[in-house]
N, C-alpha and C positions, 0 to 999 in steps of 0.2 A: 388374253393378251393386255398388259398393263397400257394405260394411256397416261397423258401428263396429268389427268384429273385424279389418277391415283396418289399423286405426290402433293405435298405442300409447296406452294410456290410464294416467294416473297418478291415484293417489288418496292424500289426505293429511288428516291431522286440522287443523282450523283451530282457531285459539286459543279459541273459544267452545266446543270440544268437538263441534262437527259436523264432517262429513266432506266434502271437496270432490273431485269427479272430474271429470277434464277430458282432452281429446285435445289436446295441444300443436301439432298441425299444423293444426288447424281453430280459426281465429278464433271465439270466441265459443261454442265447444263445451265447456261446463262446467255441473256441476250440484252441489247441495248436498242432503245428507241427514244423518239422524241417526245412520245406520250406513253403513260402506263399501257395503254392499249396496244400500242404499237409495239412495245417491249415484250408483252406477253404474247402477241401474235407470233413474233420473231422467235419466241421460246417454244413454241409448237413445232417450228421447223428444226430447231437445234434438237429437240427431243427425239424427234424421227430419225435424225441421224445417229443420233446415241443408240437408239434401239436397233438399228440396222448394224451398228458395230458389235453390239452385244450378241446379236443373232449369228453374224459371221463368225464370231469366236465360240458360238455354243455355250454362252453363258447366260444365266438368267439375270434380269435386272434386280437390282438390290431392292431392299425393303425401304420404305419411307423412313425418314428420321423423325423422331418424336421431338418437335419444337414446342416450346412453353408458348402459351397463347399469349398473343400482344396485348399489352396493358396501355390504357389511354388514361389520360388525366393527370 
């Protein structure tokens, strides 16, 4: 069974100072928190709910999207 660790996850700061974490390959898999860690922790709960929905519908989870590597500098 796939876990959230099988997917690329992005985390960014929103304009209001909170943080948004999301898995681009999974529609609706996003969460907000006051810190990056809080957003990512909440994302695990959202992922679990999405897995349950796919299971109930008898569908396999989608493959991870290929995101280009982040560039710094």
